[in-house]
PAZAPA-4460 file (N, C-alpha, C; in steps of 0.05 Angstrom, whole numbers, plus 32768, in hexadecimal, padded with zeros to 4 digits):
% residues 182
    n_x    n_y    n_z   ca_x   ca_y   ca_z    c_x    c_y    c_z   seq   type   mol
   7F90   83CF   807E   7F8C   83C3   8064   7FA1   83AD   805F     1      M     A
   7FBA   83B1   8067   7FCF   839E   8063   7FC9   8384   8072     2      Q     A
   7FBE   8386   808A   7FB8   836E   809A   7FA2   835D   808B     3      R     A
   7F8F   836A   8080   7F7A   835D   8071   7F85   834E   8059     4      K     A
   7F98   835A   804B   7FA5   834D   8034   7FB5   8335   803D     5      T     A
   7FC3   8336   8053   7FD2   8320   805D   7FC0   8308   8065     6      E     A
   7FA9   830E   8070   7F96   82F9   8078   7F8B   82EB   805F     7      V     A
   7F85   82FB   804A   7F7A   82EF   8031   7F90   82DE   8024     8      I     A
   7FA8   82E7   8023   7FBE   82D7   8018   7FC2   82BD   8028     9      I     A
   7FC1   82BE   8042   7FC4   82A6   8053   7FAD   8292   804D    10      A     A
   7F95   829C   804A   7F7F   828A   8044   7F82   827D   8029    11      I     A
   7F8B   828C   8015   7F90   8281   7FFA   7FA6   826B   7FFB    12      I     A
   7FBB   8270   800A   7FD0   825C   800D   7FC6   8243   801B    13      I     A
   7FB6   8245   802F   7FAC   822E   803E   7F99   821E   802B    14      I     A
   7F88   822B   801C   7F76   821D   800A   7F86   820F   7FF4    15      V     A
   7F9B   821C   7FEA   7FAC   820F   7FD5   7FBA   81F7   7FE0    16      A     A
   7FC4   81F8   7FF9   7FD1   81E1   8005   7FBD   81CA   8009    17      L     A
   7FA5   81D1   8012   7F91   81BC   8016   7F8A   81AE   7FFC    18      A     A
   7F88   81BD   7FE6   7F82   81B1   7FCC   7F9A   819F   7FC3    19      V     A
   7FB2   81A8   7FC7   7FCA   8198   7FC0   7FCB   817E   7FD0    20      L     A
   7FC5   8180   7FEA   7FC5   8167   7FFB   7FAF   8154   7FF1    21      L     A
   7F98   815F   7FEB   7F82   814E   7FE1   7F8B   813F   7FC8    22      F     A
   7F96   814D   7FB5   7F9F   8141   7F9C   7FB5   812D   7FA1    23      L     A
   7FC7   8133   7FB3   7FDE   8121   7FB9   7FD3   8107   7FC4    24      W     A
   7FC1   8107   7FD7   7FB7   80EE   7FE3   7FA6   80DF   7FD0    25      F     A
   7F97   80EC   7FBE   7F87   80DD   7FAB   7F98   80D1   7F95    26      N     A
   7FAF   80DD   7F90   7FC1   80D2   7F7C   7FCC   80B6   7F84    27      R     A
   7FCF   80B1   7F9E   7FDB   8098   7FA7   7FC6   8081   7FA6    28      S     A
   7FAD   8086   7FA0   7F98   8072   7F9F   7F96   8067   7F83    29      A     A
   7FAC   805F   7F77   7FAC   8054   7F5C   7FA0   8038   7F5C    30      A     A
   7F94   8030   7F46   7F89   8015   7F45   7F9F   8000   7F45    31      P     A
   7F98   7FE8   7F4E   7FAB   7FD2   7F51   7FB9   7FCB   7F36    32      L     A
   7FAC   7FCF   7F20   7FB7   7FC6   7F07   7FC5   7FDC   7EF7    33      T     A
   7FD0   7FEF   7F04   7FE0   8004   7EF7   7FF8   7FF8   7EEA    34      T     A
   7FFE   7FFE   7ED1   8015   7FF2   7EC4   802F   7FFA   7ED2    35      P     A
   8042   7FE8   7ED2   805B   7FED   7EDF   806E   7FFA   7ECC    36      T     A
   807C   800F   7ED5   8090   801C   7EC6   80A8   801F   7ED8    37      K     A
   80BE   8010   7ED2   80D5   8010   7EE3   80EB   8020   7ED6    38      K     A
   80FC   802D   7EE6   8112   803C   7EDB   8125   802B   7ECA    39      P     A
   8134   8038   7EB8   8147   802A   7EA8   815B   801C   7EBA    40      A     A
   8163   8004   7EB2   8176   7FF4   7EC2   8169   7FE2   7ED6    41      G     A
   814F   7FE4   7EDB   8141   7FD3   7EEE   8133   7FBE   7EDD    42      V     A
   8139   7FA4   7EE3   812D   7F8F   7ED3   8111   7F88   7EDE    43      T     A
   80FE   7F87   7ECC   80E3   7F80   7ED3   80E1   7F63   7ED8    44      A     A
   80D4   7F5B   7EEE   80D1   7F3E   7EF5   80B7   7F33   7EEC    45      T     A
   80A5   7F44   7EE2   808B   7F3A   7ED9   807F   7F4E   7EC5    46      N     A
   806C   7F44   7EB6   805D   7F56   7EA4   8043   7F5E   7EB1    47      N     A
   803D   7F77   7EB0   8024   7F80   7EBC   8010   7F86   7EA6    48      V     A
   7FF9   7F7A   7EA8   7FE4   7F7F   7E94   7FCE   7F8F   7EA1    49      T     A
   7FCA   7FA8   7E99   7FB4   7FB7   7EA5   7F99   7FAC   7E9E    50      P     A
   7F87   7FAD   7EB1   7F6B   7FA5   7EAC   7F59   7FBC   7EB4    51      T     A
   7F42   7FBF   7EA7   7F31   7FD5   7EAE   7F25   7FD2   7EC9    52      P     A
   7F23   7FE7   7ED8   7F17   7FE7   7EF3   7EFA   7FF1   7EF0    53      E     A
   7EE8   7FE6   7F00   7ECD   7FF0   7F00   7ECA   8006   7F14    54      T     A
   7EB7   8018   7F0F   7EB3   802E   7F21   7EA9   8024   7F3C    55      A     A
   7EB2   8030   7F51   7EAA   8028   7F6C   7E90   8036   7F73    56      T     A
   7E7B   8027   7F7A   7E62   8034   7F81   7E64   8043   7F9B    57      P     A
   7E52   8056   7F9F   7E53   8067   7FB7   7E4B   8057   7FD0    58      V     A
   7E3A   8043   7FCD   7E31   8033   7FE4   7E48   8021   7FEC    59      T     A
   7E48   8019   8005   7E5D   8007   800F   7E58   7FEB   8004    60      A     A
   7E6B   7FE3   7FF3   7E69   7FC8   7FE7   7E83   7FB9   7FED    61      A     A
   7E82   7F9F   7FEC   7E9B   7F90   7FF1   7EB1   7F99   7FDD    62      P     A
   7EC9   7F9B   7FE7   7EDF   7FA4   7FD7   7EE8   7F8D   7FC4    63      A     A
   7EF1   7F94   7FAD   7EFB   7F80   7F9A   7F15   7F75   7FA4    64      S     A
   7F1D   7F5E   7F9A   7F36   7F51   7FA2   7F4E   7F63   7F9D    65      A     A
   7F4D   7F70   7F86   7F64   7F81   7F7F   7F66   7F99   7F92    66      S     A
   7F50   7FA4   7F9B   7F51   7FBA   7FAE   7F5C   7FB1   7FC9    67      T     A
   7F53   7F9A   7FD2   7F5C   7F8F   7FEC   7F7A   7F8A   7FEA    68      V     A
   7F83   7F7F   7FD4   7FA0   7F79   7FD0   7FB0   7F93   7FD0    69      A     A
   7FA7   7FA7   7FC2   7FB5   7FC1   7FC0   7FB8   7FCE   7FDC    70      R     A
   7FA1   7FCF   7FEA   7FA2   7FDB   8005   7FB5   7FCB   8017    71      V     A
   7FB3   7FB1   8016   7FC5   7FA0   8027   7FE2   7FA6   8021    72      F     A
   7FEA   7FA5   8008   8006   7FA8   8000   8010   7FC3   8009    73      V     A
   8002   7FD8   8003   800C   7FF3   8009   800D   7FF8   8027    74      E     A
   7FF9   7FEF   8036   7FF9   7FF4   8053   800C   7FE1   8061    75      R     A
   800B   7FC7   805B   801D   7FB4   8068   803A   7FBA   8062    76      F     A
   8040   7FC2   8049   805B   7FC6   8040   8067   7FE1   8049    77      G     A
   8057   7FF1   8056   8061   800B   805F   8064   800B   807E    78      S     A
   807B   8012   8087   8081   800F   80A4   8096   8024   80AC    79      Y     A
   8095   802C   80C5   80A8   803D   80D1   80AC   8036   80EE    80      S     A
   80C5   8038   80F8   80C9   8032   8114   80BB   8046   8126    81      T     A
   80B5   805E   811B   80A7   8072   812A   808A   806C   812E    82      E     A
   807E   805C   811C   8061   8056   811D   805C   803A   8129    83      S     A
   8071   802D   8131   806D   8012   813C   8063   7FFF   8126    84      G     A
   8050   7FEE   812D   8046   7FDB   811A   8029   7FE1   8113    85      Y     A
   8023   7FFA   810F   8008   8002   8108   8001   7FF8   80EC    86      T     A
   8015   7FF3   80DB   8010   7FE8   80C1   8003   7FCD   80C3    87      N     A
   800B   7FBD   80D6   7FFF   7FA2   80DA   7FE3   7FA5   80E5    88      I     A
   7FDF   7FB7   80F8   7FC4   7FBB   8103   7FB1   7FC4   80EC    89      D     A
   7FBB   7FD5   80DA   7FAA   7FDF   80C4   7FA0   7FCA   80B2    90      D     A
   7FAF   7FB4   80AE   7FA7   7F9F   809B   7F9A   7F87   80A7    91      V     A
   7F98   7F86   80C1   7F8D   7F6E   80CF   7F70   7F67   80C5    92      M     A
   7F60   7F7B   80C0   7F44   7F76   80B7   7F43   7F6C   809A    93      T     A
   7F59   7F6E   808C   7F5A   7F65   8070   7F64   7F48   806D    94      L     A
   7F6B   7F3B   8084   7F77   7F21   8082   7F66   7F0B   808F    95      T     A
   7F6D   7EF2   8088   7F60   7EDB   8094   7F6A   7ED8   80B0    96      T     A
   7F5C   7EC8   80C0   7F63   7EC2   80DC   7F7F   7EB6   80DD    97      T     A
   7F85   7EA4   80CB   7F9F   7E97   80CB   7FB5   7EAB   80C7    98      D     A
   7FB2   7EBD   80B3   7FC6   7ED1   80AD   7FC8   7EE6   80C4    99      L     A
   7FB2   7EEB   80D2   7FB3   7EFE   80E9   7FC6   7EF3   80FE   100      Q     A
   7FC5   7ED8   8103   7FD7   7ECC   8116   7FF4   7ECE   810D   101      G     A
   7FF9   7ECB   80F3   8014   7ECD   80E8   801E   7EEA   80EB   102      R     A
   800D   7EFE   80E6   8015   7F1A   80E8   801B   7F21   8105   103      L     A
   800B   7F17   8118   8010   7F1C   8135   802C   7F11   813C   104      R     A
   8032   7EF9   8132   804C   7EED   8138   8063   7EFE   812C   105      S     A
   805F   7F09   8115   8073   7F1B   8109   8078   7F33   811A   106      L     A
   8063   7F3F   8125   8066   7F56   8137   8075   7F4E   8150   107      V     A
   806D   7F38   815C   807B   7F2F   8175   8098   7F2A   8170   108      E     A
   809F   7F1E   815A   80BC   7F19   8154   80CB   7F33   814E   109      E     A
   80BE   7F45   8140   80CB   7F5F   813A   80CF   7F6F   8153   110      A     A
   80BD   7F6E   8166   80BF   7F7D   817E   80D7   7F73   818F   111      Q     A
   80DE   7F5A   818C   80F5   7F4F   819B   8110   7F5A   8190   112      K     A
   810F   7F61   8176   8128   7F6A   8169   8129   7F88   8163   113      N     A
   811D   7F98   8175   811C   7FB4   8171   8137   7FC1   8176   114      V     A
   8140   7FD0   8162   8159   7FDF   8165   8152   7FFC   8167   115      E     A
   8164   800D   8170   815F   8029   8175   815F   803A   815C   116      G     A
   8166   802F   8145   8169   803F   812D   814E   8043   811E   117      Q     A
   814C   8059   8110   8134   805E   80FF   8135   804C   80E7   118      Y     A
   811D   8041   80E0   811A   8033   80C7   80FD   8038   80BE   119      Y     A
   80FB   803D   80A4   80E0   8042   8098   80E0   8038   807C   120      G     A
   80C9   802E   8073   80C6   8025   8058   80AA   802D   804F   121      V     A
   80A9   8039   8037   808F   8041   802B   808C   8031   8012   122      S     A
   8076   8022   8010   8071   8010   7FF9   805B   801B   7FE8   123      T     A
   8060   801C   7FCE   804D   8026   7FBA   8049   8011   7FA5   124      R     A
   8030   800A   7F9F   802A   7FF6   7F8B   802F   8001   7F6F   125      L     A
   803D   7FF1   7F5F   8044   7FF9   7F44   8032   7FEB   7F2F   126      M     A
   802A   7FD3   7F35   8019   7FC4   7F22   8015   7FA8   7F2C   127      G     A
   8005   7F98   7F1E   8000   7F7D   7F27   7FF9   7F6B   7F0F   128      S     A
   7FFB   7F51   7F15   7FF4   7F3D   7F01   7FE4   7F28   7F10   129      K     A
   7FCD   7F20   7F05   7FBD   7F0B   7F11   7FCA   7EF0   7F09   130      T     A
   7FD1   7EE0   7F1D   7FDE   7EC6   7F17   7FCA   7EAF   7F17   131      E     A
   7FB9   7EAE   7F2C   7FA6   7E99   7F2E   7F8B   7EA5   7F36   132      V     A
   7F76   7E9B   7F2A   7F5C   7EA6   7F32   7F46   7E91   7F31   133      T     A
   7F33   7E93   7F43   7F1B   7E82   7F44   7F06   7E92   7F51   134      S     A
   7EEE   7E86   7F55   7ED8   7E95   7F62   7EDE   7E9B   7F80   135      D     A
   7EEF   7E8A   7F8C   7EF4   7E8D   7FA9   7F11   7E93   7FB0   136      T     A
   7F23   7E95   7F9D   7F3F   7E9B   7FA3   7F4C   7EA9   7F8C   137      A     A
   7F60   7EBA   7F92   7F6E   7EC8   7F7D   7F8A   7ECE   7F88   138      I     A
   7F9E   7ECE   7F76   7FB9   7ED4   7F7D   7FC3   7EE9   7F6A   139      T     A
   7FCF   7EFF   7F76   7FDB   7F14   7F66   7FF9   7F14   7F6B   140      F     A
   8008   7F1B   7F56   8024   7F21   7F59   8026   7F40   7F56   141      L     A
   802D   7F4D   7F6B   802C   7F6A   7F6C   8048   7F75   7F6C   142      V     A
   804D   7F89   7F5B   8067   7F97   7F59   8065   7FB0   7F6A   143      S     A
   8079   7FB5   7F7B   8079   7FCC   7F8C   8093   7FDC   7F89   144      T     A
   8091   7FF5   7F91   80A8   8006   7F94   80AA   800C   7FB2   145      Q     A
   80C2   8006   7FBE   80C5   8009   7FDA   80DB   801D   7FE0   146      R     A
   80D4   8032   7FEE   80E8   8047   7FF5   80EF   8042   8013   147      Q     A
   8108   803A   8018   8111   8033   8032   8123   804A   803D   148      E     A
   8120   804F   8057   8130   8063   8065   813E   8056   807C   149      S     A
   8158   805B   807E   8168   804F   8094   8174   8066   80A4   150      F     A
   8173   8064   80BE   817E   8078   80D1   8170   8093   80D1   151      D     A
   8165   809B   80BA   8159   80B5   80B7   8146   80B4   809F   152      S     A
   8130   80C3   80A0   811E   80C3   8089   812B   80CF   8070   153      P     A
   8141   80DE   8074   814F   80E9   805D   8162   80D6   804F   154      A     A
   8169   80C0   805D   817B   80AC   8051   816B   8095   8045   155      N     A
   8163   8099   802B   8150   8086   801F   815C   8079   8007   156      T     A
   8151   8062   8001   8158   8053   7FE8   813E   8048   7FDD   157      S     A
   813C   8044   7FC3   8125   803A   7FB6   812B   801F   7FAA   158      V     A
   8119   800C   7FAD   811C   7FF2   7FA1   8101   7FE8   7F98   159      R     A
   8101   7FD5   7F86   80E9   7FC9   7F7B   80E7   7FAD   7F85   160      Y     A
   80D0   7FA5   7F8F   80CD   7F8B   7F9A   80B0   7F81   7F94   161      Q     A
   80AF   7F67   7F8D   8095   7F5B   7F88   808B   7F4D   7FA1   162      D     A
   8071   7F4A   7FA3   8064   7F3C   7FB9   804D   7F2B   7FAD   163      I     A
   804B   7F12   7FB5   8035   7F01   7FAC   8020   7F01   7FC2   164      R     A
   8007   7F08   7FBA   7FF1   7F0B   7FCC   7FDB   7EF7   7FC5   165      I     A
   7FD3   7EE7   7FD8   7FBD   7ED4   7FD4   7FA5   7EDD   7FE4   166      S     A
   7F8E   7EDC   7FD7   7F75   7EE4   7FE4   7F61   7ECD   7FE2   167      L     A
   7F4F   7ECC   7FF5   7F39   7EB9   7FF5   7F1F   7EC9   7FFA   168      V     A
   7F09   7EBE   7FEF   7EF0   7ECC   7FF3   7EE3   7EC1   800C   169      K     A
   7EDB   7ED3   801D   7ECD   7ECC   8036   7EB3   7EDA   8037   170      S     A
   7E9D   7ECD   8030   7E83   7EDA   802D   7E84   7EEC   8015   171      G     A
   7E7F   7F06   8019   7E80   7F1A   8004   7E9C   7F27   8002   172      E     A
   7EAD   7F22   8015   7EC7   7F30   8017   7EDE   7F1F   800E   173      N     A
   7EF2   7F2D   8003   7F0C   7F20   7FFC   7F1F   7F26   8014   174      W     A
   7F2D   7F11   801D   7F40   7F14   8033   7F5B   7F09   802A   175      L     A
   7F71   7F16   8033   7F8C   7F0D   802D   7F91   7EF4   803D   176      I     A
   7F99   7EDE   8030   7F9E   7EC5   803E   7FBC   7EC0   8040   177      S     A
   7FCC   7ECC   802E   7FE9   7EC7   802F   7FF7   7EDD   801F   178      D     A
   8011   7EE1   8025   8021   7EF4   8016   803E   7EEA   8017   179      F     A
   804D   7EF0   8003   806A   7EE9   8002   8078   7EFF   7FF4   180      T     A
   808B   7F0C   8002   809D   7F20   7FF4   80B1   7F10   7FE4   181      W     A
   80B5   7F18   7FCB   80C7   7F0A   7FB9   80E1   7F19   7FB6   182      L     A
***
């Protein structure tokens, strides 16, 4: 009887962990226009104005410019020496041909300067502001929180950094045409 009780408790723990992981990963999918709230003592460099997001249909539809920008910023801005440059590979399909060439050059240059120490950065979008918009182009100023780790994942520091993202419309899709870390 005791063995049966242990199995039931183990199953309950596994189900609880699965639910927690599901909630954790869905929490990080915040909309691009989430208002920025910075800790005391950190000076805000821009004002973030939230805008309502429309519900995403179940069918595969072209992603909005804000969704493409959010995905690009969080994936491109997150890197670890242990994962190589998979962050660049992950965003290649979101960029124009010209920017793909620039990203490949960045990888080639970074591979020349490889040091043996651990380095990792995790980027989380805090908010955004639309700077320029038209039917075929849009520019966002995106505020991010970046958690950097040096020598060890335990040795971290947090900083706030803005990035300017320019997108162009290519057919039905929005593609990243340029970015600048500020």
